[in-house]
C-alpha positions as CSV (number, residue, x, y, z in Angstrom):
1,M,36.6,-28.1,-12.9
2,T,36.0,-25.0,-15.0
3,A,32.4,-23.5,-15.5
4,T,31.5,-21.1,-18.0
5,T,29.2,-17.7,-17.5
6,N,26.8,-19.9,-19.2
7,E,26.6,-22.6,-17.0
8,L,26.8,-20.1,-13.9
9,T,23.7,-18.2,-15.3
10,A,21.8,-21.2,-16.4
11,P,20.3,-21.9,-12.7
12,K,18.8,-18.4,-12.7
13,R,17.5,-18.5,-16.0
14,R,15.9,-21.9,-15.1
15,L,14.4,-20.3,-12.1
16,V,12.5,-17.3,-13.9
17,A,11.7,-19.6,-16.6
18,A,10.1,-21.8,-14.3
19,F,8.0,-18.8,-12.5
20,Q,7.1,-17.2,-15.6
21,R,5.1,-20.6,-16.6
22,S,4.0,-21.1,-13.0
23,M,1.1,-18.9,-13.4
24,P,-0.7,-16.8,-16.0
25,R,-0.1,-13.3,-16.4
26,N,-3.6,-12.2,-15.4
27,E,-3.2,-14.0,-12.0
28,F,0.1,-12.3,-11.6
29,F,-0.9,-9.1,-11.8
30,A,-4.0,-9.6,-9.7
31,G,-1.9,-10.7,-6.9
32,L,0.3,-7.7,-7.4
33,Y,-3.1,-5.7,-7.3
34,I,-4.3,-7.4,-4.5
35,L,-1.2,-6.6,-2.4
36,G,-1.4,-2.9,-3.6
37,C,-5.1,-2.5,-2.6
38,A,-4.6,-4.6,0.8
39,N,-1.9,-2.3,2.0
40,G,-3.7,0.8,0.6
41,L,-7.3,-0.2,2.4
42,L,-5.6,-1.4,5.4
43,G,-4.0,1.6,6.1
44,R,-6.6,3.8,5.8
45,T,-8.8,1.5,8.0
46,L,-5.6,1.9,10.6
47,Y,-5.5,5.6,10.2
48,A,-9.7,5.6,11.0
49,L,-8.9,3.3,13.9
50,N,-6.3,6.0,15.3
51,L,-8.5,9.1,14.6
52,Q,-12.3,7.8,15.5
53,G,-11.7,4.6,17.4
54,W,-13.4,1.2,16.6
55,T,-16.4,3.1,15.4
56,G,-14.8,5.0,12.8
57,A,-12.6,2.0,11.5
58,T,-15.9,-0.4,11.7
59,M,-18.2,2.5,9.8
60,G,-15.3,3.0,7.1
61,F,-15.3,6.5,7.4
62,E,-12.6,6.8,5.4
63,T,-13.5,4.4,2.7
64,N,-16.6,3.5,1.5
65,V,-18.6,0.4,0.0
66,I,-17.9,2.2,-3.5
67,V,-13.9,2.0,-2.8
68,W,-14.1,-1.7,-1.9
69,A,-16.8,-2.8,-4.5
70,A,-14.1,-1.0,-7.2
71,A,-11.2,-2.7,-5.7
72,F,-13.0,-6.3,-5.8
73,A,-14.1,-5.5,-9.4
74,G,-10.9,-4.5,-10.7
75,I,-9.3,-7.8,-9.6
76,Y,-11.9,-9.9,-10.6
77,L,-11.8,-8.9,-14.1
78,L,-8.2,-9.3,-14.2
79,V,-8.6,-13.1,-12.6
80,T,-11.3,-14.0,-15.0
81,C,-9.6,-12.8,-18.2
82,N,-9.5,-15.6,-20.7
83,S,-6.0,-14.9,-21.7
84,R,-3.8,-17.7,-20.7
85,D,-0.3,-15.9,-21.8
86,Q,2.7,-16.2,-20.0
87,I,4.6,-13.8,-17.4
88,R,7.1,-11.5,-19.2
89,T,10.3,-10.3,-18.3
90,W,9.0,-6.7,-18.1
91,D,6.5,-7.6,-16.0
92,L,8.7,-9.2,-13.5
93,V,10.6,-6.0,-13.5
94,V,7.7,-3.9,-12.7
95,A,6.8,-6.1,-10.0
96,A,10.1,-5.6,-8.6
97,V,9.7,-1.9,-8.9
98,F,6.3,-2.0,-7.7
99,L,7.1,-4.3,-4.3
100,P,8.9,-1.7,-2.8
101,F,6.0,0.7,-2.7
102,V,3.8,-2.0,-1.1
103,I,6.4,-3.4,1.1
104,V,6.9,0.1,2.8
105,P,4.1,0.7,5.7
106,S,2.7,3.8,4.2
107,Y,-0.6,3.5,2.3
108,P,-0.2,6.3,-0.2
109,L,3.0,4.7,-1.6
110,S,0.8,1.7,-2.2
111,W,-1.5,3.8,-4.2
112,V,1.3,5.2,-6.0
113,G,2.5,1.4,-6.7
114,V,-0.9,0.6,-8.2
115,T,-1.0,4.1,-10.2
116,G,2.1,2.5,-11.7
117,L,0.8,-0.7,-12.2
118,S,-2.1,0.5,-13.9
119,L,-0.3,2.8,-16.4
120,Y,2.1,0.0,-17.2
121,I,-1.0,-2.4,-17.9
122,L,-2.8,0.1,-20.0
123,V,0.1,1.0,-22.1
124,F,2.2,-2.1,-22.4
125,A,0.5,-5.0,-21.2
126,N,-3.2,-4.7,-22.5
127,D,-3.8,-7.6,-24.6
128,G,-7.1,-8.4,-23.3
129,A,-10.2,-6.5,-22.7
130,E,-11.2,-7.4,-19.2
131,R,-7.4,-6.5,-18.4
132,R,-7.8,-2.9,-19.6
133,R,-10.9,-2.8,-17.9
134,G,-9.6,-4.4,-14.6
135,A,-6.5,-1.8,-15.0
136,L,-8.5,1.1,-15.6
137,I,-11.2,0.7,-12.7
138,L,-8.1,0.4,-10.7
139,L,-6.4,3.2,-11.7
140,A,-9.6,5.2,-11.2
141,L,-9.6,3.7,-7.7
142,T,-6.4,5.5,-6.8
143,F,-8.0,9.2,-7.4
144,P,-10.1,9.1,-4.5
145,M,-7.7,7.4,-2.4
146,L,-4.9,9.6,-3.0
147,W,-4.6,11.8,-6.2
148,S,-7.5,14.1,-5.0
149,R,-6.1,14.4,-1.6
150,L,-2.8,15.2,-2.9
151,F,-4.3,17.9,-5.1
152,F,-6.5,19.6,-2.4
153,Q,-3.4,19.3,-0.1
154,F,-1.5,21.1,-2.9
155,F,-3.5,23.6,-4.2
156,A,-5.5,24.5,-1.0
157,K,-3.4,27.8,0.0
158,P,-3.6,29.2,-3.4
159,L,-7.3,28.2,-3.9
160,L,-8.3,29.6,-0.7
161,A,-6.6,32.8,-1.4
162,L,-8.3,33.0,-4.7
163,A,-11.9,32.7,-2.4
164,A,-11.0,35.0,0.1
165,T,-10.0,37.8,-2.6
166,M,-13.3,37.1,-4.3
167,L,-15.4,37.1,-1.7
168,T,-13.2,40.4,-0.5
169,W,-14.2,42.1,-3.8
170,L,-17.7,40.9,-3.8
171,R,-18.1,42.3,-0.3
172,S,-16.4,45.8,-1.5
173,E,-18.7,45.9,-4.7
174,Q,-21.7,45.4,-2.2
175,Y,-20.5,47.7,-0.1
176,S,-19.5,50.6,-2.5
177,R,-23.2,49.9,-4.1
178,S,-25.0,50.5,-0.6
179,A,-22.8,53.6,0.1
180,R,-24.0,55.4,-3.3
181,C,-27.3,54.1,-3.1
182,P,-28.5,53.7,0.3
183,A,-32.5,53.6,-0.1
184,A,-32.0,51.0,-3.0
185,M,-30.6,48.6,0.3
186,S,-33.3,49.0,2.6
187,P,-36.4,47.0,2.6
């Protein structure tokens, strides 16, 4: 009995084709976003729990209602999209790249994955207006959850040095004015 390469790869192709037809593309993207947001938000909640105890975790000091509402709105827009197109091969490739970011128990990596998935949808999979809006909302959600914090950590030292230099300059200007004209500074 001999088998050709087409016969050996046929079951794999049928499996991928069956998966591509199993659900609409929007539900596939929504499921990926649910994984990414759940890991990112759960990680923030556990972080708050470790820092501030049950009070901090239940009061949501690390995440607020706006973040939860944005995550819900973005995913809701994806699920309710009217488009019923099938999952494409590139969607599966993007999902294969996305899943390691979400599986790792590091919530910042989840937001990196959500950013990448949002950019993919906005650039390559922007068939429907609801899909674009949902991806845009979820991309915007990554900024307060990851990118703004990273930006401030990266630029904190130079910004603080600049602020200290400006304050020193202002203090020296004030001192030099008071030394030149002491009567003008007294009440």
